[in-house]
C-alpha positions as CSV (number, residue, x, y, z in Angstrom):
1,M,38.5,82.8,115.4
2,D,40.0,84.7,118.2
3,G,43.2,84.4,120.3
4,T,41.7,82.2,123.0
5,N,43.1,78.9,121.8
6,N,46.2,79.0,123.9
7,N,46.6,78.2,127.6
8,H,43.6,75.8,127.5
9,S,44.6,73.9,130.7
10,G,46.5,76.4,132.7
11,Q,48.8,73.5,133.9
12,W,51.5,72.2,131.6
13,G,51.1,68.7,133.0
14,Q,47.6,68.4,131.7
15,A,48.1,70.3,128.4
16,R,46.3,69.5,125.1
17,I,48.5,69.2,122.0
18,L,47.7,69.3,118.3
19,L,50.2,67.2,116.4
20,V,50.5,68.0,112.6
21,E,52.5,65.4,110.7
22,D,51.7,63.8,107.3
23,D,53.8,60.6,107.9
24,R,51.4,58.2,109.5
25,D,54.0,56.1,111.2
26,V,55.8,59.2,112.7
27,R,52.5,60.8,113.7
28,E,51.2,57.7,115.5
29,A,54.5,57.1,117.2
30,V,54.8,60.7,118.4
31,A,51.2,60.8,119.5
32,I,51.5,57.6,121.5
33,A,54.6,59.0,123.2
34,L,53.0,62.3,124.1
35,R,49.9,60.6,125.4
36,Q,52.1,58.3,127.5
37,L,53.7,61.4,129.0
38,G,50.3,62.6,130.1
39,W,49.3,65.0,127.4
40,E,46.0,64.8,125.5
41,T,47.1,64.7,121.9
42,E,45.2,65.0,118.6
43,G,47.0,64.0,115.4
44,V,46.2,65.3,111.9
45,A,47.9,64.7,108.6
46,S,47.7,68.1,106.8
47,G,47.8,71.8,107.3
48,E,44.2,72.1,106.2
49,D,43.1,69.6,108.8
50,A,45.2,71.4,111.4
51,L,43.4,74.7,110.8
52,T,40.1,72.9,110.9
53,A,41.0,71.2,114.2
54,F,42.3,74.5,115.6
55,A,39.0,76.3,114.8
56,R,36.8,73.8,116.7
57,A,38.9,73.1,119.8
58,S,41.4,74.6,122.2
59,F,45.0,73.6,122.4
60,D,47.9,74.5,124.6
61,L,50.6,73.7,122.0
62,V,50.8,72.9,118.3
63,V,53.6,70.5,117.2
64,L,53.9,71.3,113.5
65,D,55.8,69.5,110.7
66,L,57.0,72.1,108.1
67,G,57.2,69.5,105.3
68,L,53.5,69.0,104.7
69,P,51.7,68.2,101.4
70,G,49.2,70.7,100.2
71,L,49.3,73.7,102.5
72,P,52.9,74.1,103.6
73,G,53.7,74.0,107.3
74,I,55.2,77.5,107.1
75,D,51.9,78.8,105.8
76,V,50.1,77.0,108.6
77,L,52.4,78.8,111.1
78,R,51.6,82.1,109.5
79,Q,47.8,81.5,109.8
80,L,48.1,80.3,113.4
81,R,50.0,83.4,114.3
82,V,47.2,85.6,112.8
83,R,44.6,83.8,114.8
84,S,46.2,83.0,118.1
85,E,49.3,83.2,120.3
86,V,49.2,79.4,120.9
87,P,52.8,78.1,121.2
88,V,54.2,76.3,118.2
89,L,57.0,73.7,118.2
90,V,58.2,73.2,114.6
91,M,59.5,69.9,113.3
92,T,61.6,69.7,110.2
93,A,64.1,67.6,108.3
94,S,66.2,70.7,107.7
95,G,68.2,72.2,110.5
96,G,69.8,75.1,108.6
97,L,70.2,78.4,110.2
98,D,68.0,80.2,107.6
99,D,65.1,77.8,108.1
100,R,65.3,78.2,111.9
101,V,65.5,81.9,111.8
102,T,62.5,82.0,109.4
103,G,60.5,79.9,111.7
104,F,61.3,82.0,114.8
105,D,60.6,85.2,112.8
106,L,57.1,83.8,112.0
107,G,56.5,83.1,115.7
108,A,57.6,79.5,116.3
109,D,58.5,79.0,119.9
110,D,61.1,76.2,119.4
111,Y,62.5,73.9,116.7
112,V,63.3,70.2,116.6
113,V,65.2,68.5,113.7
114,K,64.2,65.1,112.4
115,P,65.1,62.5,113.3
116,F,64.8,63.2,117.0
117,E,64.6,61.2,120.2
118,I,61.3,61.3,122.1
119,A,63.3,62.5,125.2
120,E,64.4,65.6,123.3
121,L,60.9,66.3,122.1
122,E,59.6,65.9,125.7
123,R,62.2,68.3,127.0
124,R,61.2,71.0,124.5
125,V,57.5,70.5,125.0
126,R,57.8,70.8,128.8
127,A,60.0,73.9,128.4
128,I,57.4,75.6,126.2
129,L,54.5,74.7,128.4
130,R,56.3,75.9,131.6
131,R,56.8,79.3,129.9
132,T,53.4,79.7,128.4
133,T,50.7,78.3,130.8
134,G,51.5,80.5,133.8
135,P,50.1,84.0,134.5
136,R,51.2,86.8,132.3
137,P,52.7,90.0,133.8
138,D,50.9,93.3,133.4
139,D,54.0,95.5,133.6
140,V,56.0,98.0,131.6
141,L,59.7,97.3,131.5
142,H,61.8,100.5,131.0
143,G,65.3,100.8,129.5
144,P,67.8,103.4,128.3
145,N,67.0,105.8,125.4
146,D,63.4,105.8,126.6
147,I,62.8,102.1,125.7
148,R,59.6,100.7,127.0
149,L,58.3,97.1,126.7
150,L,54.6,96.6,127.3
151,L,54.8,93.0,128.4
152,R,51.1,92.2,128.3
153,A,50.6,93.8,124.9
154,H,53.9,92.5,123.7
155,E,54.8,95.9,122.2
156,A,58.1,97.7,122.2
157,Y,58.6,101.5,122.0
158,V,61.5,104.0,121.8
159,G,59.9,107.2,122.9
160,D,56.6,107.4,121.1
161,E,57.7,105.3,118.2
162,Q,56.8,101.6,118.1
163,V,59.6,99.1,117.3
164,H,58.2,96.1,115.4
165,L,60.0,93.1,116.8
166,T,59.5,89.4,116.2
167,P,58.4,87.4,119.3
168,K,61.9,86.2,119.9
169,E,63.5,89.6,119.4
170,F,61.0,90.9,122.0
171,E,62.0,88.1,124.4
172,V,65.7,88.8,123.9
173,L,65.2,92.5,124.7
174,R,63.0,91.6,127.7
175,V,65.6,89.4,129.2
176,L,68.4,91.9,128.7
177,L,66.3,94.7,130.2
178,S,65.1,92.7,133.1
179,R,68.7,91.9,134.0
180,R,70.1,95.3,133.1
181,G,73.7,95.8,134.1
182,E,74.4,92.0,134.0
183,V,76.4,90.3,131.3
184,I,74.3,87.4,129.9
185,A,76.0,84.6,128.0
186,P,74.4,83.4,124.7
187,D,73.7,80.0,126.3
188,D,71.9,81.7,129.2
189,L,69.7,83.7,126.7
190,S,69.0,80.5,124.8
191,V,68.0,78.6,128.0
192,E,65.7,81.4,129.2
193,I,64.1,82.1,125.8
194,W,64.2,78.8,123.9
195,G,64.3,76.5,126.9
196,Y,67.5,74.6,126.0
197,E,71.2,75.3,125.6
198,T,72.8,75.9,122.2
199,F,75.8,73.7,123.1
200,G,78.2,75.9,121.1
201,S,75.8,76.6,118.1
202,R,75.1,80.2,119.0
203,N,74.5,81.6,115.5
204,Y,70.8,82.0,115.8
205,V,71.2,83.8,119.2
206,E,73.7,86.1,117.6
207,A,71.4,86.7,114.6
208,H,68.5,87.7,116.8
209,V,70.7,90.1,118.8
210,S,72.2,91.6,115.6
211,R,68.8,92.3,114.1
212,L,67.4,93.6,117.4
213,R,70.3,96.1,117.5
214,G,69.5,97.2,114.0
215,K,65.9,97.8,114.7
216,L,66.7,99.8,117.8
217,A,69.3,101.8,115.9
218,D,66.7,102.7,113.3
219,V,64.7,104.5,115.9
220,G,67.5,106.3,117.6
221,A,68.5,103.7,120.3
222,D,71.9,102.7,118.8
223,G,74.4,101.1,121.1
224,V,71.9,100.0,123.8
225,I,73.0,96.4,123.7
226,G,76.7,96.0,124.4
227,T,79.0,93.0,123.9
228,V,81.5,91.8,126.4
229,R,83.8,89.8,124.1
230,G,83.9,86.2,125.0
231,V,81.3,86.5,127.7
232,G,77.9,87.8,126.4
233,Y,75.6,90.7,126.0
234,M,74.3,93.4,128.4
235,V,72.3,96.6,128.6
236,R,73.9,99.2,130.9
């Protein structure tokens, strides 16, 4: 299987969604709601069925429950990331910071905590599809300390040394470099990267910035990301 399973429709209003949820009532209710919103939706009950469905058809988004029987949802996410860049919206009964950060590190695009309102799910789905079904840039973004982001390849370098960033760390650095010299509030970072505001719960934004700083420092780019206390982050 290759990485062609994302961006099936090219238009987020006509997207095709794979819903992975073992609770039949929840699966059917969410599937009905997504279809009523105009998205073609296929529901499956297990991680194994999800990978089978993903192998035979194209999807623009996977909505994935982490609490699956058999193959755990987190392992499904790992396997999806090996095979494709398809966006993944994670559903879970646990909203702890550690779980969220783990999901983002493995390549999840967003996170929704059960129980949730359909309006919230719709907002998150629309935000992901807006970001992922448009054309991708074929540019290199430059920064201080000879930082280079290869946007199409999704690779980061300091000089000739590659910096191995998670997808969200890469996006944080991309936003900061693209708005270099501007102080960006944590909520603004959250809106641009995750598609919604943190409403005061900024820990996971701070965690991503902290680890990004550490990785840059490890390759000689210490101090690139500054903090303006009480306002936000910036790259000078």
